[in-house]
N, C-alpha and C positions, 0 to 999 in steps of 0.2 A: 598519626602521620600527617605531615603537612599536605594540604590539598594541592599546593603548587608543585611540590615534589612528585606527587602522584600523577599530576597532569603532564609533567615533563616526561616521566617514565612511560605513560600511556602514548604520548606523541612519538617518542623514540621507537617504542615497540611497534606501533602502527606503521610508521615509516619503514621500518625494517621488514615487516611482513608484506607490505604492499610492494616494496622494491623487489622482493623475491617471489612475487605472485603467489603468495601462500593461500589466500582465500579463494574459494571456488566461486564462479560467477553466479551461482544460484543463491548465494548468501547476500541478502539485501539489507541486513540490519546493522546499524551503527557504523556505516562506512561512508566515506565521502563520495558524493555522486549517486548515492543510493537512498531511497526512502520508500515509504509504504505505497505511495502512488505509483512509482516505477514498478514495484513488485506486482501490484494488482493489475495495472494496465497491461504489462507484458503478458500476464497469464490470460486475461480476458480476451486479448487479441488472438491468442492461440486458440482459445475455446470458440470464439466467434468464427474464426477461419475454419475450424473443424466442422462446425454445424453448417456453415455456408457451403462446404464441399460435400456434405453428407457423411462425414466421418463420425464415429461414435466417440464420446468423451465422458470422462468421469473424474472425480476428485476424491482423494483420501486425506482426511484432516486428522492428524495425529496430535494428541495433547499429552505433553510430558508432565508428570506430577512434580510440582515444585522443582523445576529443572535447575534453577540457579542455586537452590539450597541443597542439592544432593550431589553436587560435583565432587568426585573423589580427588583429593589433593595430589596423591601420588600419580594417578593417571594424568592429571592436568600437567604436572611437572614433566612427566615423560613426553607428553605431546608438545610442550614448549621446547624440550630438547630436540625432538624430531624436527621442529620448525626452525631450528638453528640457534636457539637461545641456550648458550652453554657457559661454563666457567663461573665467574663472579656474578654475571647477570642472572644465571639460573639460581645461584645461591641466594641472591637478593629476593627473587620471587618465592623461594622456599621459606625465607624468613617472613615475607609479607603474608603468606597464607597460613602458616602454622603457628601454634601457641596463641591463638586468638580466643577470647572469652566474651560472653555476652551476659547482660542482666537487664532486668526491668526496674525502672524507677518511677514511683508514683508519689509525688510530694517529697517528703523526706524519708520515705521507706524504699529500700532497695532489696531486690531478691538476691539469692545466692548466685554467684558466678558459675556459668556452665561453659566448659571447653567446647570449642567448635572444631570438629574434626573433618567436616565436609562443607561444601558450598563455597561460592565466591562471595566476598563481603557485599551485603546489600547496601544500596545507596552510595557505593564507592564509584570513583571515576574509572578505575581499572576493571571492575567487576564485569561489565558487559563485554569488553574486549577479550578478557580471559575466557568467558563463556563461548565466544565465537571460535577461539582457538580450540576449545574442547570439542565442539560439535562439528568442526569443519570437515572431519573425515567421514561424516555421515554419508556424503555423496560418493565416497570411495567404494561403497557397496555397489555392485552391479545391479542397479534397480531397473525395472522395466518402465517405470514411470518417470516423469520429469519433476524433480523436487523444486519447491520454492521455499526458501528458508528466510525467516526474519527473526534472528536470535532464537528463542525457543519455540516460535511458531513454525511448525513443520507440516508442510502440505505437499502432497504428491499428486500430479495430474496424469491421466492416462488417455491415450488415443489409440483407436484400432478400427478394423473393418467390421467388427461385430461385437455384440454384448459379451458373447462367450470368450472372445479373445481378451477383452478388458478384465473380465472376472478372473481368468487364469493369471493374468499379470498381477492383479492386486493380491491374490492368494499367495503367489510366489514371493512378492515383495514383503508381505507380512511375516513370512518365515525368515527372510533376510533381516528385517528390522528387529525381530525378536532376538536374533543372535547378537546384533550390534548393541541393542539395549542391555542385554545381560552382560556382555563383555565390558560395557562402560558403566555398569552399576547404576543405571537409570531406571525409571519406572514410567509406565504409560497409564494415564487415566482413561480407562476404557469407557467410563460413563460419558466422557466428553469427546471420545474419538468416534468420528462419523464418516460416512461416505455419501456421495451424491452422484447421480447420473444426470448429465446435461443432455437435453434433447429439445427438439422443436415441439411446440404444444400439440401438434397433430401426430407426434410419434413418441408417445409416452412408453418408457421401457419398464416392463414388469419385473418385479423382484421374485423370480422363481429359483433363487439360489440362496445359500447361507454363507456369509463372510465371517470368519472366526479368527480370534487371537487368543491363544491359550485357553481354548474351550469356552471363551466368552463371545457371544454374538455381537458383532459391530452393527449398530443401527444405521438404517438408511434415512436420510432427511431430504426434504424438498428445498430447503435453503440452509445456508450456513454463514456465520459471521467470519469473514476472512480479512484480517487486519483492519477491523473497524468498518468493513464494507459487507453488505449482505448480498451474497451470490445466490441467486435462485436457479432452480433446475432448468428453466426456460430462458434465462438471461433476459428477462423482460423488466427487471429492476423495480417492480411494484412493491416488493417487500422493503427494499431500502428506502424508497420514496415515502412509504407509510411511516417508517421509523423517523425520517427527517421531519415529517409533518407532526408526529407525536411529540418530538422534542421542541419544535418551534411554537406550537399552539399556545401553551401556557406562558411562554416568554412574550409572545405578541400581545396577549391580553394584559400583561403586566406593564408594557411600555406606555400605555395610555396614562397610567398613574404617575409616571416619572417625568413626562415631558415638561411639566411646569417648574421643576426644581433643578433641571440640568442645563448646563451650558451647551452650545452647539458642538464644542469639542468633545465633551463628555458623551453626548448623544451618539456621535460617530464612533467613539471607542466602544460603547455598548453595542451598537449595531454590528461593528466588525467582529467583536468577540462573541456575541450571543446569537447573532442571526447569520451573518455572511460566512462565518467559519463552518457552519453546517451546510450552507448552500454550495460552497466551493469544494468541499472534501469529496474527491472522486467524481465530481460532476462531469468530467470529461467522458465518463462511462455512462452515467445514468441520465444525462441530459437528453438522450435520444429515446427515452421511454415515450410511450404514447401520450398524445396531448391530453387525453382523459386522465391519465395517471399524474401528469405534471400540473394539471389545472390547479390543484389545491396548493401546490408549492408557489406558483405565481401569485395566487390570491393572498397567501400568507405574507409573502415578501412585500407586496403592495400595501397590505394592511399594516405591517410592521413600520414602514416608513411614515405612513400617514399618522399612525398613533404616536410615533416618536416626535414628529414635528407638529402635532396637534392640528392636523389638516382635516377638512371635511371629507367624508368618505366618497363624495361625488367628485372630488378633485381629480383631474385627468392625470394618469400615471406618468405621462411624458413630462408634464410640468414638474411632478414630484422629483423624478430622477435628475432632470435638468438643473433644478435649483439646488439640490443637495450634493451634486457631484458624485452620485453613486451609480453603480451599474445594475441594470435589471438582470434577471436570471439568464436570458438569452446571451447577453454580452459577457456575463461572468463565465458562461460555458465556452464562449468563443475565446476568451482570454486564457482559460485553462488549457484548451486544446492547442492553441497556437504556442503557448508557453512550453508545453510538453514537447512539441515538435522542435522548437528552437533549441531548448536545453539539450535534447537528444542529438540533434544534427551537429550542433557545435561542440559536443563532447562534455558539457557540464554535468549531464546525467548519464550514468552507465547503463542505459536500457539495453536489453537484449533484442528489442524490436529494431529492425533496420529500415530506415526510410531512404529509398534510392532517389537521388536527384536526377533531373533530366540530363545533366552533364555526363552521366554515365551511359547515356543512349545516343547523344549527338553533341557536337561541338559548335553548332550554329548559334550565333549570338542573338537569340530571340529573347523576348521579355519574360519567358517562362523558363529560362535556362537554369536558374538557381532555385527552381521550385521542385516539389516532390512529384515523382512520377506515379501516376495512379495505377492501382492494381485493377484487374478485372474480377468482378464478383458474380456469383450465381444468384443469390437471393437479395431481397431488399432489406429484410429485418436484420440479418446477420452480416450482410456485406455492405451495401450502400449506406445503411444506418448504423454500421458497426463503428467501434472506437477508432480503428485504423483509418477508415475513410473520413471520419470526422476530423481527425488531426490533420490529414492531408488537405482536406477542403479548406479548413480555416487557416492553416499555415500559408497556403497558396494565395489567399486573399489579402495577405499583408502588403502594405505599401513598402517601397524600397527603403525609405528612411527608417522604418521600424526594423526591417531585416538587417540593416547595416549596423545595428547596435553592437558595441564592443564588449558588453557584459550583460548578464542576466538582469541586473538592476536597471540598467539603461533601457533594455528591451521592454521590461514590464512598464516602466515609466512612460515610454513613448507609445506603447500599445494602449495603455489606459487613456492617454491623452487623445489618441485617435478614436477610440471607442466612445469617448465623451463628446466627440464632435457631432454635429447635428445629424448627418446621414451617412455614416460609414457603410460601405457595401458589405453586407454580411450574408446575403443570399447566394 
């Protein structure tokens, strides 16, 4: 099938589904205005708010076995019909899904063709969207937890006044999930399905209970990988930072060997692709880890730039960033937080986190009128140093000419220019 035709069908189907508000707000995958950062930030803010107020919190991370490859075609067609796709349109999708075959080719040798009776076409343009249609009714179940879906990544978070309350909620939801999974002919990978209790370091929650799914015990973990980000049970981000350091260390050592054979343009491309990409991913969350934890990240970033530009290790870091036009980790974190706030407030990103502006509290024309109204927090670690307060603080520091940007692209360009100025006020 022509990729252009498939793209046209995908755009039309997506427009139709969005127009009819088909997708649940908990689905963050493959949708305009949604991305992994929005999904993780929304949930981390809920978790930090809970710990700040003394509420118990937990997460259940469900792993479907080869979810894209086990979708039943008849069930998917039924769900498309329920969504409003009928007549010739439904017949087209039936033709698209059925009578497909696959084979393996190595050199001039081909295997026998095998008919594909289940699954959405891998690597196709329509495949991810069709999967979203299939899994959309997962939240129609009356779950006690708050689901966060990103395609086949299914995670449910729980909040309650006691550990016992949360355990009862998780056990009840596992029974509901079992019924939905069986009804939709899917399978859960129990070896990868885990749960985690979130708590302050001084209030560790003991595992004096058993959580089971079809007579198989679900394991408790101290940290879990959630959309490429490591959530740890105390929300201190040390595990994620260690992973970033582990990825960057060999790359930084390699850069010293490349600096003599690369142009300045190539050096920047390598830095953005291999170094900064790891530094900015979710750093609106983990940038407030302790200075001890973040120390190695700052050192690696400084060393990476010095190695790339063949500078003496005694060169002052201010001169390094000033001459290269790059942002240090502190400014990268500021950019990420302010960008998230702007994208959410202006409606570019469909975050479930609501930032209330001062205009909702008063109509006086003060210089803080169009700034975010601060919340009151109980603790420092999960309140004042939490993600929500970080976004509010950095957004409110922006100059008017940056806030007046008419697009995300213009906002980022102006913000970076301001951050590269000699002494922007970041404190």
